[in-house]
N, C-alpha and C positions, 0 to 999 in steps of 0.2 A: 790254680791251686787254692784249696780251701783252708781257712784257719780253724775249722771245726775239728776238734779232737776226735780221733777214732776210738779212743778209750773211754769207757763210761766214767763219768765223774761220780765218785762215791764220797760224799763229805763225811769226814770222820767226826764223830761226836764225843768219843772218849779217847784220850791220848795216854800213852804210858807216861807216868810222871818223869820229867827230865831231871828233877832235883835228886831223886833217889833211884833212878833207873828202874822204876817199877817194883822196887822191893818193899816199899812202904816205910822204910826206916833208914836213918843215917846215923852211923856210929851207935847203934842200939837204942836210938831215940826215935820217936815217931816223926815222920817227915812233916815239916811245916807247910809244905805245898799241898800234898794230897791227903794229909792227916791219916796216913796208914792205908788208904784205900787203893793205892798203886795206880789208879787212873784219875785223870782230871778232864774237865770239859774244855771246849774250845776257848772260852773266855779266860779260864785259868791258865791255859797254855799260852795264849797271847800275852797275858800279864807277866808270866814267867819270862817269856821271850823279851819283852820290853825291859824288865828289871835286869835281866842278864846283859842285854845290849848296853844299858846305861852303866852298869858296874864295870863293863869291859871297855868303856870309852867309845862306844859305837857312835856312828854319825847321827847327829841331832836331827837332821831332816828326815832320815829314814825312821827314826824312833817316833817323831811327830806324826808321820804318815800312818804308822801302825796304831797310834792312839786315836786318830781321827776316824778311822773306819776299820771294821772287822776284816782281817786278812782272809783271802781265799783259802779254803782248807788245804788245797794242794801246795800253795806257797807256804802256809804255816807248817806243813809237814816237812818241807825242805829246810826251812829256817830252823825249826826245832831240831832236826837231825844234825845240822851243821853246828848249832850252838851247843847241843849236848856233847858232840864229839870234841869241841874245843874245851868244854868244861872238864871233860875226863882227862885231858892232856896236861 
């Protein structure tokens, strides 16, 4: 068996802002993460993820790993999806 993915890897460079859910505003104010642009780049997405994990009491070891190296775009997509869903609840 091969560990090579059969799906093409397409790194995402622009992410829907998880803070405002891609609307560009929060409570009629400009979103402080995307500044109204609705999209953010990978580094801003990773920063939002780290800040969210810290504010939610996330595991320190996992947060430090994210700080040390840029997360794989596919892992970032999963983590952002989970954290965005948690934030909305």
